[in-house]
N, CA, C and O of each residue as an XYZ file, in Angstrom:
872
protein
N    -181.368    166.410    -69.760
C    -181.249    167.794    -70.192
C    -180.472    167.836    -71.509
O    -179.250    167.683    -71.518
N    -181.161    168.036    -72.587
C    -180.464    168.076    -73.871
C    -179.534    169.268    -73.999
O    -179.790    170.338    -73.447
N    -178.454    169.069    -74.732
C    -177.498    170.138    -75.000
C    -177.179    170.137    -76.486
O    -176.394    169.297    -76.927
N    -177.749    171.038    -77.282
C    -177.517    171.021    -78.723
C    -176.369    171.911    -79.163
O    -175.994    172.863    -78.479
N    -175.819    171.577    -80.324
C    -174.827    172.419    -80.965
C    -174.796    172.059    -82.449
O    -175.381    171.056    -82.857
N    -174.105    172.885    -83.267
C    -174.042    172.593    -84.695
C    -172.739    173.128    -85.292
O    -172.527    174.340    -85.314
N    -171.864    172.242    -85.776
C    -170.642    172.677    -86.449
C    -170.791    172.532    -87.961
O    -171.767    171.963    -88.448
N    -169.824    173.047    -88.686
C    -169.820    172.831    -90.124
C    -168.831    171.722    -90.457
O    -167.871    171.487    -89.723
N    -169.081    171.037    -91.584
C    -168.211    169.966    -92.063
C    -167.911    170.241    -93.522
O    -168.824    170.499    -94.307
N    -166.658    170.189    -93.890
C    -166.259    170.515    -95.256
C    -166.201    169.254    -96.117
O    -165.527    168.281    -95.780
N    -166.925    169.297    -97.236
C    -166.842    168.245    -98.239
C    -165.970    168.735    -99.393
O    -165.385    169.815    -99.308
N    -165.877    167.969   -100.448
C    -165.034    168.354   -101.579
C    -165.498    169.646   -102.232
O    -164.684    170.496   -102.592
N    -166.802    169.789   -102.381
C    -167.312    170.933   -103.138
C    -168.222    171.854   -102.336
O    -168.750    172.819   -102.888
N    -168.420    171.582   -101.044
C    -169.362    172.392   -100.280
C    -169.150    172.205    -98.779
O    -168.432    171.312    -98.332
N    -169.805    173.085    -98.021
C    -169.865    172.941    -96.570
C    -171.263    172.456    -96.196
O    -172.254    172.897    -96.777
N    -171.338    171.560    -95.236
C    -172.621    171.113    -94.713
C    -172.585    171.279    -93.192
O    -171.529    171.513    -92.605
N    -173.751    171.155    -92.571
C    -173.864    171.466    -91.151
C    -174.553    170.331    -90.405
O    -175.478    169.702    -90.916
N    -174.087    170.086    -89.196
C    -174.618    169.014    -88.364
C    -175.165    169.613    -87.073
O    -174.467    170.359    -86.386
N    -176.402    169.289    -86.747
C    -177.003    169.680    -85.467
C    -177.151    168.431    -84.611
O    -177.618    167.395    -85.085
N    -176.755    168.533    -83.357
C    -176.747    167.374    -82.458
C    -177.365    167.760    -81.126
O    -177.174    168.876    -80.643
N    -178.110    166.827    -80.532
C    -178.648    167.010    -79.189
C    -178.208    165.840    -78.328
O    -178.449    164.679    -78.661
N    -177.557    166.162    -77.212
C    -177.084    165.151    -76.272
C    -177.947    165.142    -75.012
O    -178.468    166.175    -74.590
N    -178.087    163.965    -74.425
C    -178.677    163.858    -73.100
C    -177.611    164.303    -72.097
O    -176.531    163.713    -72.042
N    -177.900    165.325    -71.313
C    -176.913    165.870    -70.403
C    -176.525    164.923    -69.287
O    -175.477    165.106    -68.667
N    -177.339    163.915    -69.014
C    -177.049    162.967    -67.932
C    -176.161    161.821    -68.394
O    -175.203    161.456    -67.713
N    -176.484    161.251    -69.560
C    -175.760    160.068    -70.028
C    -174.788    160.352    -71.168
O    -174.042    159.462    -71.575
N    -174.785    161.573    -71.688
C    -173.941    161.949    -72.829
C    -174.367    161.249    -74.129
O    -173.633    161.297    -75.115
N    -175.500    160.622    -74.145
C    -175.959    159.915    -75.344
C    -176.498    160.899    -76.377
O    -177.206    161.844    -76.027
N    -176.166    160.680    -77.643
C    -176.731    161.490    -78.724
C    -178.152    161.003    -78.966
O    -178.355    159.863    -79.385
N    -179.134    161.855    -78.708
C    -180.540    161.456    -78.825
C    -181.214    162.059    -80.053
O    -182.329    161.670    -80.401
N    -180.548    163.003    -80.708
C    -181.111    163.583    -81.920
C    -180.025    164.246    -82.747
O    -179.116    164.872    -82.202
N    -180.117    164.110    -84.061
C    -179.144    164.778    -84.924
C    -179.747    164.972    -86.309
O    -180.653    164.245    -86.717
N    -179.225    165.966    -87.025
C    -179.698    166.271    -88.373
C    -178.549    166.858    -89.173
O    -177.701    167.567    -88.632
N    -178.527    166.560    -90.458
C    -177.461    167.013    -91.359
C    -178.096    167.699    -92.556
O    -179.044    167.181    -93.147
N    -177.567    168.875    -92.915
C    -178.165    169.626    -94.026
C    -177.132    170.565    -94.636
O    -176.053    170.779    -94.084
N    -177.496    171.118    -95.789
C    -176.615    172.069    -96.474
C    -176.819    173.497    -95.989
O    -176.125    174.409    -96.437
N    -177.749    173.696    -95.093
C    -178.083    175.040    -94.648
C    -178.111    175.117    -93.132
O    -178.326    174.115    -92.449
N    -177.889    176.335    -92.607
C    -178.011    176.584    -91.178
C    -179.393    177.113    -90.812
O    -179.589    177.653    -89.723
N    -180.335    176.958    -91.712
C    -181.702    177.418    -91.446
C    -182.277    176.674    -90.241
O    -181.769    175.629    -89.834
N    -183.332    177.231    -89.691
C    -183.921    176.672    -88.482
C    -184.358    175.235    -88.654
O    -184.424    174.488    -87.677
N    -184.661    174.830    -89.883
C    -185.121    173.456    -90.102
C    -184.060    172.429    -89.686
O    -184.397    171.299    -89.334
N    -182.785    172.820    -89.725
C    -181.708    171.911    -89.314
C    -181.829    171.581    -87.838
O    -181.874    170.409    -87.466
N    -181.882    172.600    -86.996
C    -181.940    172.377    -85.556
C    -183.284    171.798    -85.120
O    -183.342    170.996    -84.188
N    -184.359    172.201    -85.787
C    -185.672    171.645    -85.455
C    -185.713    170.157    -85.787
O    -186.333    169.376    -85.064
N    -185.056    169.761    -86.877
C    -185.012    168.340    -87.235
C    -184.364    167.505    -86.148
O    -184.865    166.435    -85.801
N    -183.237    167.993    -85.600
C    -182.563    167.278    -84.514
C    -183.420    167.266    -83.251
O    -183.488    166.255    -82.552
N    -184.069    168.379    -82.965
C    -184.905    168.476    -81.775
C    -186.097    167.530    -81.861
O    -186.393    166.820    -80.900
N    -186.774    167.513    -82.988
C    -187.942    166.647    -83.139
C    -187.563    165.170    -83.061
O    -188.323    164.359    -82.532
N    -186.390    164.822    -83.585
C    -185.927    163.443    -83.467
C    -185.672    163.078    -82.004
O    -186.032    161.989    -81.557
N    -185.052    163.993    -81.267
C    -184.773    163.741    -79.856
C    -186.064    163.575    -79.056
O    -186.166    162.684    -78.212
N    -187.035    164.422    -79.320
C    -188.314    164.340    -78.596
C    -189.040    163.037    -78.927
O    -189.605    162.395    -78.042
N    -189.024    162.650    -80.204
C    -189.694    161.412    -80.606
C    -189.045    160.185    -79.967
O    -189.734    159.228    -79.612
N    -187.729    160.215    -79.823
C    -187.019    159.069    -79.245
C    -187.175    158.979    -77.733
O    -187.350    157.889    -77.187
N    -187.113    160.120    -77.057
C    -187.075    160.095    -75.592
C    -188.436    160.310    -74.937
O    -188.632    159.908    -73.790
N    -189.368    160.928    -75.633
C    -190.692    161.193    -75.064
C    -190.569    161.822    -73.667
O    -191.043    161.241    -72.691
N    -189.940    162.998    -73.561
C    -189.679    163.582    -72.233
C    -190.956    164.033    -71.532
O    -191.933    164.435    -72.165
N    -190.913    163.953    -70.216
C    -192.015    164.458    -69.402
C    -191.945    165.978    -69.328
O    -190.878    166.551    -69.550
N    -193.048    166.641    -69.023
C    -193.029    168.111    -68.897
C    -192.009    168.567    -67.863
O    -191.856    167.946    -66.811
N    -191.310    169.663    -68.173
C    -190.338    170.205    -67.237
C    -188.897    169.914    -67.600
O    -187.984    170.366    -66.909
N    -188.673    169.164    -68.677
C    -187.305    168.906    -69.117
C    -186.607    170.219    -69.466
O    -187.208    171.090    -70.095
N    -185.348    170.366    -69.064
C    -184.581    171.578    -69.362
C    -183.768    171.360    -70.634
O    -183.008    170.397    -70.733
N    -183.928    172.238    -71.587
C    -183.205    172.186    -72.861
C    -182.168    173.299    -72.862
O    -182.516    174.479    -72.913
N    -180.881    172.922    -72.806
C    -179.817    173.921    -72.754
C    -179.094    173.996    -74.095
O    -178.828    172.969    -74.720
N    -178.779    175.203    -74.531
C    -178.095    175.392    -75.810
C    -177.140    176.573    -75.711
O    -177.135    177.307    -74.723
N    -176.326    176.742    -76.764
C    -175.550    177.967    -76.858
C    -176.481    179.083    -77.327
O    -177.693    178.888    -77.419
N    -175.916    180.242    -77.621
C    -176.748    181.389    -77.952
C    -176.915    181.578    -79.470
O    -177.071    182.699    -79.955
N    -176.880    180.474    -80.194
C    -177.079    180.526    -81.633
C    -178.464    181.037    -81.997
O    -179.440    180.775    -81.294
N    -178.538    181.759    -83.090
C    -179.799    182.353    -83.522
C    -180.874    181.304    -83.747
O    -182.050    181.550    -83.479
N    -180.479    180.131    -84.239
C    -181.453    179.083    -84.534
C    -182.214    178.649    -83.279
O    -183.406    178.351    -83.341
N    -181.512    178.615    -82.135
C    -182.143    178.158    -80.900
C    -183.005    179.225    -80.249
O    -183.783    178.933    -79.341
N    -182.868    180.456    -80.711
C    -183.683    181.550    -80.185
C    -184.830    181.897    -81.130
O    -185.621    182.795    -80.843
N    -184.921    181.192    -82.250
C    -185.949    181.525    -83.243
C    -187.342    181.193    -82.731
O    -187.515    180.334    -81.866
N    -188.316    181.877    -83.271
C    -189.708    181.673    -82.856
C    -190.156    180.234    -83.122
O    -190.862    179.638    -82.308
N    -189.741    179.678    -84.270
C    -190.154    178.312    -84.625
C    -189.577    177.287    -83.662
O    -190.261    176.340    -83.272
N    -188.312    177.477    -83.276
C    -187.667    176.515    -82.379
C    -188.282    176.590    -80.984
O    -188.576    175.560    -80.376
N    -188.478    177.807    -80.478
C    -189.068    177.981    -79.154
C    -190.488    177.412    -79.119
O    -190.922    176.886    -78.095
N    -191.202    177.517    -80.227
C    -192.576    176.999    -80.273
C    -192.586    175.485    -80.114
O    -193.455    174.939    -79.435
N    -191.614    174.796    -80.741
C    -191.535    173.333    -80.588
C    -191.270    172.979    -79.124
O    -191.858    172.036    -78.595
N    -190.388    173.735    -78.472
C    -190.109    173.493    -77.057
C    -191.367    173.703    -76.207
O    -191.700    172.878    -75.356
N    -192.047    174.801    -76.450
C    -193.246    175.109    -75.663
C    -194.347    174.089    -75.886
O    -195.051    173.717    -74.947
N    -194.502    173.635    -77.120
C    -195.547    172.651    -77.412
C    -195.315    171.332    -76.682
O    -196.254    170.583    -76.409
N    -194.051    171.063    -76.373
C    -193.712    169.828    -75.659
C    -193.405    170.091    -74.184
O    -192.914    169.210    -73.479
N    -193.700    171.311    -73.723
C    -193.546    171.705    -72.325
C    -192.108    171.506    -71.848
O    -191.857    171.026    -70.743
N    -191.176    171.891    -72.718
C    -189.746    171.837    -72.415
C    -189.276    173.242    -72.056
O    -189.661    174.213    -72.707
N    -188.445    173.352    -71.022
C    -187.979    174.649    -70.533
C    -186.681    175.035    -71.244
O    -185.692    174.310    -71.131
N    -186.654    176.148    -71.969
C    -185.419    176.560    -72.655
C    -184.418    177.207    -71.714
O    -184.787    177.921    -70.782
N    -183.143    176.942    -71.977
C    -182.044    177.532    -71.207
C    -180.911    177.834    -72.170
O    -180.678    177.066    -73.104
N    -180.203    178.932    -71.964
C    -179.112    179.312    -72.853
C    -177.844    179.644    -72.090
O    -177.890    180.075    -70.938
N    -176.701    179.435    -72.751
C    -175.413    179.758    -72.159
C    -175.303    181.252    -71.907
O    -175.970    182.059    -72.555
N    -174.448    181.607    -70.950
C    -174.173    183.012    -70.708
C    -173.353    183.571    -71.876
O    -172.631    182.822    -72.533
N    -173.457    184.862    -72.136
C    -172.693    185.450    -73.248
C    -171.202    185.201    -73.088
O    -170.653    185.331    -71.994
N    -170.550    184.841    -74.196
C    -169.100    184.624    -74.234
C    -168.640    183.605    -73.201
O    -167.571    183.749    -72.610
N    -169.458    182.569    -72.988
C    -169.111    181.538    -72.000
C    -169.408    180.159    -72.575
O    -170.428    179.563    -72.229
N    -168.539    179.632    -73.447
C    -168.796    178.339    -74.077
C    -168.722    177.157    -73.111
O    -169.160    176.058    -73.449
N    -168.169    177.374    -71.906
C    -168.036    176.281    -70.952
C    -169.394    175.749    -70.501
O    -169.494    174.603    -70.063
N    -170.444    176.573    -70.604
C    -171.772    176.127    -70.211
C    -172.258    174.976    -71.076
O    -173.116    174.200    -70.654
N    -171.722    174.859    -72.273
C    -172.148    173.808    -73.194
C    -170.979    172.870    -73.503
O    -170.860    172.360    -74.618
N    -170.128    172.650    -72.514
C    -168.873    171.938    -72.722
C    -169.057    170.501    -73.183
O    -168.251    170.006    -73.970
N    -170.100    169.817    -72.713
C    -170.274    168.406    -73.082
C    -170.538    168.247    -74.575
O    -170.063    167.294    -75.193
N    -171.299    169.183    -75.158
C    -171.550    169.106    -76.601
C    -170.290    169.476    -77.386
O    -169.996    168.872    -78.417
N    -169.556    170.463    -76.896
C    -168.310    170.826    -77.563
C    -167.329    169.654    -77.531
O    -166.586    169.436    -78.488
N    -167.328    168.909    -76.441
C    -166.465    167.738    -76.319
C    -166.866    166.666    -77.322
O    -166.009    166.016    -77.919
N    -168.176    166.482    -77.507
C    -168.634    165.509    -78.498
C    -168.175    165.896    -79.895
O    -167.724    165.042    -80.659
N    -168.286    167.179    -80.235
C    -167.883    167.634    -81.559
C    -166.388    167.424    -81.783
O    -165.961    167.079    -82.884
N    -165.614    167.631    -80.750
C    -164.179    167.384    -80.855
C    -163.909    165.910    -81.131
O    -163.062    165.571    -81.957
N    -164.628    165.042    -80.439
C    -164.474    163.596    -80.649
C    -164.898    163.200    -82.056
O    -164.224    162.411    -82.718
N    -166.021    163.753    -82.510
C    -166.519    163.434    -83.848
C    -165.511    163.821    -84.921
O    -165.236    163.045    -85.835
N    -164.967    165.015    -84.805
C    -164.014    165.484    -85.816
C    -162.716    164.676    -85.775
O    -162.178    164.312    -86.821
N    -162.222    164.401    -84.591
C    -160.940    163.714    -84.456
C    -161.026    162.235    -84.845
O    -160.111    161.704    -85.475
N    -162.125    161.572    -84.471
C    -162.214    160.128    -84.674
C    -162.980    159.732    -85.938
O    -162.934    158.572    -86.346
N    -163.678    160.678    -86.557
C    -164.449    160.340    -87.763
C    -164.160    161.296    -88.924
O    -163.706    160.857    -89.980
N    -164.413    162.576    -88.745
C    -164.341    163.531    -89.858
C    -162.933    163.638    -90.424
O    -162.743    163.491    -91.631
N    -161.937    163.892    -89.568
C    -160.571    164.093    -90.042
C    -159.911    162.799    -90.520
O    -158.887    162.832    -91.202
N    -160.495    161.678    -90.164
C    -159.903    160.385    -90.530
C    -160.455    159.832    -91.838
O    -160.006    158.783    -92.300
N    -161.422    160.521    -92.440
C    -162.063    159.998    -93.648
C    -162.276    161.095    -94.683
O    -162.197    162.286    -94.381
N    -162.543    160.672    -95.887
C    -162.923    161.577    -96.973
C    -164.299    161.155    -97.481
O    -164.596    159.967    -97.599
N    -165.120    162.140    -97.774
C    -166.504    161.859    -98.153
C    -166.767    162.380    -99.565
O    -166.343    163.477    -99.928
N    -167.468    161.579   -100.341
C    -167.766    161.963   -101.722
C    -168.853    163.027   -101.808
O    -168.755    163.971   -102.591
N    -169.886    162.861   -100.994
C    -171.012    163.789   -101.058
C    -171.769    163.753    -99.739
O    -171.351    163.089    -98.791
N    -172.876    164.466    -99.686
C    -173.660    164.577    -98.461
C    -174.191    163.226    -97.992
O    -174.163    162.929    -96.797
N    -174.669    162.416    -98.913
C    -175.242    161.128    -98.534
C    -174.177    160.179    -97.990
O    -174.431    159.413    -97.060
N    -172.995    160.235    -98.572
C    -171.883    159.431    -98.068
C    -171.529    159.853    -96.637
O    -171.297    159.005    -95.775
N    -171.489    161.161    -96.392
C    -171.222    161.680    -95.055
C    -172.330    161.277    -94.086
O    -172.054    160.877    -92.956
N    -173.569    161.381    -94.522
C    -174.703    161.041    -93.662
C    -174.623    159.589    -93.189
O    -174.862    159.298    -92.017
N    -174.290    158.690    -94.097
C    -174.194    157.272    -93.750
C    -173.080    157.033    -92.727
O    -173.244    156.243    -91.797
N    -171.954    157.715    -92.905
C    -170.827    157.536    -91.992
C    -171.118    158.120    -90.612
O    -170.770    157.521    -89.594
N    -171.754    159.285    -90.580
C    -172.071    159.895    -89.295
C    -173.116    159.067    -88.549
O    -173.037    158.914    -87.330
N    -174.082    158.541    -89.274
C    -175.086    157.688    -88.634
C    -174.426    156.466    -87.992
O    -174.758    156.096    -86.866
N    -173.499    155.850    -88.706
C    -172.799    154.689    -88.157
C    -171.955    155.085    -86.945
O    -171.922    154.366    -85.946
N    -171.275    156.232    -87.035
C    -170.436    156.683    -85.926
C    -171.266    156.928    -84.677
O    -170.890    156.495    -83.588
N    -172.386    157.615    -84.822
C    -173.210    157.967    -83.668
C    -173.960    156.762    -83.112
O    -173.876    156.460    -81.922
N    -174.696    156.078    -83.990
C    -175.602    155.027    -83.528
C    -174.894    153.724    -83.162
O    -175.293    153.040    -82.219
N    -173.842    153.381    -83.910
C    -173.180    152.098    -83.679
C    -171.958    152.200    -82.774
O    -171.656    151.271    -82.024
N    -171.254    153.330    -82.845
C    -170.007    153.456    -82.079
C    -170.154    154.346    -80.853
O    -169.975    153.877    -79.728
N    -170.475    155.613    -81.047
C    -170.436    156.567    -79.940
C    -171.429    156.202    -78.832
O    -171.054    156.147    -77.661
N    -172.673    155.957    -79.189
C    -173.691    155.661    -78.174
C    -173.506    154.295    -77.519
O    -173.805    154.123    -76.337
N    -173.010    153.320    -78.295
C    -172.981    151.938    -77.802
C    -171.628    151.470    -77.285
O    -171.565    150.630    -76.387
N    -170.546    152.005    -77.843
C    -169.236    151.438    -77.550
C    -168.245    152.404    -76.915
O    -167.427    151.983    -76.097
N    -168.296    153.689    -77.267
C    -167.243    154.586    -76.801
C    -167.363    154.849    -75.304
O    -168.430    155.201    -74.803
N    -166.250    154.670    -74.603
C    -166.231    154.822    -73.153
C    -166.007    156.280    -72.768
O    -165.303    157.017    -73.458
N    -166.615    156.685    -71.655
C    -166.508    158.052    -71.156
C    -166.015    158.021    -69.720
O    -166.569    157.309    -68.882
N    -164.989    158.779    -69.442
C    -164.480    158.835    -68.070
C    -165.530    159.391    -67.119
O    -165.608    158.969    -65.965
N    -166.349    160.350    -67.603
C    -167.388    160.950    -66.758
C    -168.480    159.947    -66.395
O    -169.230    160.168    -65.444
N    -168.573    158.853    -67.140
C    -169.582    157.821    -66.880
C    -168.960    156.591    -66.235
O    -169.546    155.510    -66.266
N    -167.791    156.749    -65.658
C    -167.125    155.598    -65.058
C    -166.584    154.640    -66.092
O    -166.579    153.426    -65.888
N    -166.126    155.194    -67.212
C    -165.592    154.410    -68.330
C    -166.608    153.390    -68.841
O    -166.318    152.205    -69.006
N    -167.800    153.905    -69.081
C    -168.869    153.132    -69.712
C    -169.385    153.910    -70.907
O    -169.198    155.124    -70.995
N    -170.033    153.213    -71.823
C    -170.653    153.888    -72.958
C    -171.975    154.495    -72.501
O    -172.515    154.082    -71.475
N    -172.508    155.467    -73.240
C    -173.793    156.060    -72.835
C    -174.915    155.037    -72.680
O    -175.682    155.108    -71.720
N    -175.023    154.083    -73.612
C    -176.103    153.105    -73.512
C    -175.891    152.174    -72.322
O    -176.843    151.850    -71.612
N    -174.653    151.742    -72.099
C    -174.382    150.876    -70.952
C    -174.688    151.611    -69.652
O    -175.251    151.032    -68.723
N    -174.315    152.888    -69.591
C    -174.582    153.699    -68.402
C    -176.075    153.796    -68.137
O    -176.514    153.619    -67.001
N    -176.863    154.077    -69.175
C    -178.311    154.185    -69.000
C    -178.925    152.856    -68.581
O    -179.808    152.827    -67.724
N    -178.469    151.762    -69.172
C    -178.999    150.449    -68.824
C    -178.710    150.085    -67.377
O    -179.561    149.514    -66.694
N    -177.512    150.413    -66.909
C    -177.155    150.099    -65.521
C    -177.940    150.962    -64.542
O    -178.350    150.494    -63.480
N    -178.144    152.218    -64.904
C    -178.932    153.099    -64.038
C    -180.376    152.601    -63.951
O    -180.973    152.582    -62.875
N    -180.924    152.202    -65.092
C    -182.304    151.708    -65.110
C    -182.421    150.416    -64.312
O    -183.390    150.223    -63.577
N    -181.440    149.531    -64.454
C    -181.480    148.246    -63.745
C    -181.335    148.421    -62.231
O    -181.891    147.647    -61.451
N    -180.586    149.441    -61.832
C    -180.357    149.656    -60.401
C    -181.406    150.573    -59.782
O    -181.299    150.936    -58.611
N    -182.408    150.945    -60.551
C    -183.442    151.824    -60.021
C    -182.964    153.224    -59.762
O    -183.396    153.879    -58.813
N    -182.045    153.695    -60.636
C    -181.486    155.054    -60.528
C    -180.767    155.269    -59.204
O    -180.805    156.363    -58.642
N    -180.114    154.225    -58.706
C    -179.417    154.338    -57.422
C    -178.318    155.378    -57.474
O    -178.124    156.122    -56.513
N    -177.591    155.442    -58.590
C    -176.489    156.387    -58.685
C    -176.985    157.817    -58.688
O    -176.371    158.701    -58.091
N    -178.113    158.041    -59.370
C    -178.621    159.410    -59.413
C    -179.128    159.834    -58.044
O    -179.027    161.004    -57.673
N    -179.680    158.871    -57.285
C    -180.169    159.221    -55.953
C    -179.031    159.466    -54.978
O    -179.191    160.209    -54.010
N    -177.885    158.849    -55.224
C    -176.771    158.986    -54.294
C    -176.254    160.415    -54.234
O    -175.575    160.785    -53.276
N    -176.562    161.218    -55.235
C    -176.100    162.606    -55.246
C    -177.101    163.550    -54.596
O    -176.890    164.762    -54.578
N    -178.200    162.997    -54.058
C    -179.240    163.821    -53.461
C    -179.093    163.841    -51.947
O    -178.975    162.787    -51.323
N    -179.097    165.028    -51.351
C    -178.985    165.168    -49.904
C    -180.363    165.398    -49.313
O    -181.086    166.288    -49.759
N    -180.738    164.611    -48.319
C    -182.026    164.741    -47.652
C    -181.785    165.036    -46.184
O    -180.995    164.344    -45.541
N    -182.449    166.052    -45.637
C    -182.268    166.456    -44.243
C    -183.555    166.188    -43.468
O    -184.649    166.509    -43.932
N    -183.413    165.602    -42.290
C    -184.546    165.356    -41.406
C    -184.340    166.138    -40.111
O    -183.243    166.154    -39.553
N    -185.369    166.764    -39.656
C    -185.272    167.590    -38.454
C    -185.754    166.815    -37.240
O    -186.869    166.295    -37.229
N    -184.907    166.740    -36.210
C    -185.277    166.181    -34.921
C    -185.562    167.351    -33.994
O    -184.641    167.927    -33.415
N    -186.823    167.701    -33.853
C    -187.189    168.914    -33.129
C    -186.756    168.874    -31.671
O    -186.343    169.887    -31.107
N    -186.854    167.690    -31.066
C    -186.511    167.585    -29.646
C    -185.030    167.836    -29.424
O    -184.656    168.633    -28.564
N    -184.183    167.159    -30.195
C    -182.746    167.326    -30.019
C    -182.264    168.709    -30.449
O    -181.426    169.315    -29.780
N    -182.798    169.208    -31.573
C    -182.355    170.511    -32.060
C    -182.705    171.606    -31.068
O    -181.971    172.585    -30.939
N    -183.839    171.447    -30.355
C    -184.220    172.429    -29.357
C    -183.269    172.443    -28.183
O    -182.896    173.505    -27.686
N    -182.868    171.232    -27.731
C    -181.934    171.141    -26.607
C    -180.568    171.718    -26.978
O    -179.947    172.430    -26.189
N    -180.110    171.399    -28.192
C    -178.804    171.871    -28.623
C    -178.776    173.385    -28.727
O    -177.821    174.022    -28.283
N    -179.806    173.959    -29.305
C    -179.822    175.404    -29.498
C    -179.882    176.141    -28.167
O    -179.259    177.190    -28.007
N    -180.632    175.593    -27.209
C    -180.722    176.244    -25.905
C    -179.400    176.165    -25.162
O    -178.997    177.114    -24.489
N    -178.718    175.010    -25.291
C    -177.440    174.847    -24.612
C    -176.376    175.766    -25.172
O    -175.572    176.315    -24.419
N    -176.359    175.937    -26.456
C    -175.338    176.763    -27.084
C    -175.578    178.243    -26.859
O    -174.638    179.034    -26.790
N    -176.851    178.612    -26.744
C    -177.182    180.037    -26.649
C    -177.574    180.446    -25.235
O    -178.161    181.509    -25.036
N    -177.250    179.604    -24.246
C    -177.539    179.964    -22.862
C    -179.021    180.044    -22.573
O    -179.462    180.890    -21.796
N    -179.783    179.181    -23.185
C    -181.212    179.134    -22.927
C    -182.022    180.043    -23.811
O    -183.252    180.017    -23.756
N    -181.377    180.838    -24.616
C    -182.105    181.744    -25.494
C    -182.445    181.058    -26.802
O    -181.689    180.217    -27.288
N    -183.569    181.417    -27.362
C    -183.972    180.841    -28.639
C    -183.123    181.382    -29.780
O    -182.503    182.441    -29.673
N    -183.112    180.651    -30.842
C    -182.326    181.042    -32.019
C    -183.200    181.844    -32.962
O    -184.257    181.370    -33.378
N    -182.785    183.030    -33.300
C    -183.546    183.896    -34.203
C    -182.885    183.900    -35.571
O    -181.697    184.195    -35.696
N    -183.643    183.579    -36.569
C    -183.117    183.545    -37.941
C    -183.605    184.766    -38.701
O    -184.793    185.090    -38.681
N    -182.692    185.430    -39.362
C    -183.046    186.588    -40.177
C    -182.829    186.259    -41.645
O    -181.785    185.710    -41.999
N    -183.773    186.576    -42.498
C    -183.604    186.269    -43.931
C    -182.487    187.096    -44.545
O    -182.319    188.273    -44.226
N    -181.728    186.467    -45.427
C    -180.672    187.170    -46.135
C    -181.264    188.066    -47.214
O    -182.319    187.746    -47.761
N    -180.613    189.175    -47.532
C    -181.124    190.049    -48.608
C    -181.080    189.317    -49.938
O    -180.115    188.616    -50.242
N    -182.123    189.484    -50.719
C    -182.247    188.799    -51.997
C    -181.784    189.697    -53.136
O    -182.137    190.875    -53.204
N    -180.991    189.121    -54.022
C    -180.530    189.848    -55.201
C    -181.385    189.444    -56.396
O    -181.527    188.251    -56.664
N    -181.951    190.389    -57.112
C    -182.803    190.032    -58.259
C    -182.044    189.210    -59.280
O    -180.904    189.519    -59.628
N    -182.690    188.160    -59.753
C    -182.063    187.316    -60.759
C    -182.119    187.997    -62.115
O    -183.151    188.571    -62.464
N    -181.016    187.950    -62.911
C    -181.040    188.566    -64.254
C    -182.124    187.979    -65.123
O    -182.694    188.668    -65.969
N    -182.417    186.682    -64.914
C    -183.438    186.038    -65.744
C    -184.815    186.612    -65.462
O    -185.672    186.643    -66.345
N    -185.038    187.081    -64.196
C    -186.349    187.623    -63.852
C    -186.511    189.060    -64.344
O    -187.621    189.500    -64.645
N    -185.412    189.773    -64.422
C    -185.502    191.166    -64.843
C    -185.520    191.309    -66.354
O    -185.884    192.362    -66.878
N    -185.125    190.248    -67.059
C    -185.117    190.305    -68.522
C    -186.442    189.777    -69.038
O    -186.759    188.608    -68.822
N    -187.212    190.596    -69.706
C    -188.534    190.183    -70.171
C    -188.468    189.123    -71.248
O    -189.308    188.223    -71.270
N    -187.514    189.199    -72.126
C    -187.410    188.220    -73.203
C    -185.943    187.945    -73.500
O    -185.392    188.514    -74.442
N    -185.290    187.073    -72.705
C    -183.850    186.860    -72.877
C    -183.487    186.252    -74.214
O    -182.360    186.407    -74.684
N    -184.443    185.554    -74.837
C    -184.127    184.874    -76.084
C    -184.048    185.817    -77.266
O    -183.521    185.444    -78.314
N    -184.548    187.009    -77.126
C    -184.439    187.982    -78.192
C    -183.029    188.564    -78.269
O    -182.695    189.261    -79.227
N    -182.197    188.277    -77.253
C    -180.843    188.823    -77.226
C    -179.801    187.764    -77.573
O    -178.614    187.936    -77.296
N    -180.247    186.686    -78.172
C    -179.317    185.618    -78.505
C    -178.285    186.094    -79.500
O    -178.573    186.893    -80.391
N    -177.063    185.583    -79.330
C    -175.964    185.949    -80.221
C    -175.574    184.754    -81.081
O    -175.660    183.603    -80.651
N    -175.147    185.047    -82.290
C    -174.698    183.991    -83.167
C    -173.246    183.673    -82.861
O    -172.397    184.564    -82.817
N    -172.970    182.390    -82.649
C    -171.614    181.953    -82.328
C    -171.035    181.221    -83.500
O    -171.623    180.246    -83.967
N    -169.885    181.664    -83.999
C    -169.261    180.989    -85.119
C    -168.550    179.761    -84.630
O    -167.855    179.788    -83.614
N    -168.727    178.681    -85.359
C    -168.092    177.397    -85.026
C    -166.797    177.270    -85.792
O    -166.099    176.264    -85.662
């Protein structure tokens, strides 16, 4: 489940912007783009890189903040063309996208604030090295059992996704035993189940939730 975000980075003479997409399972950066503008082409560039690298199957959930770029017609069209399901954070709730915000904090603290860049190309080279050589391959994450994103993915693949399956609960019904138990507890009477009242989901009542996206300042 990708989680994109985009902060600004200050150079000597200008501001530039970085769009990043993380894999929500492994925390790996799977797509990123750097540009002088916040136009939709920035976020689409990161998205297209992520799709080309991961080749996701239909049904992948794409989660983002409520930035205008992620609600644009062009961006949604790329998602739909690849059969990706869009999802957005709740209004005024940045915690929904916490993993990407955490990455940005790490990037600024361990790379941006520790260096000075001459121009956009100099910054691009440094960010590429930070993401591809350090963050994805070497930096340890407590959420991954103190492993790097690539090491985590390799171990999951080698173990046949055993860790991901361990979080899945499967229930099997023993009709014979369950019948005896229910009769004993209820004095021989059958158990009657009544459906709980259903509350309409806000997502179902909103015809076009993406038209209400809000711009979030970074």
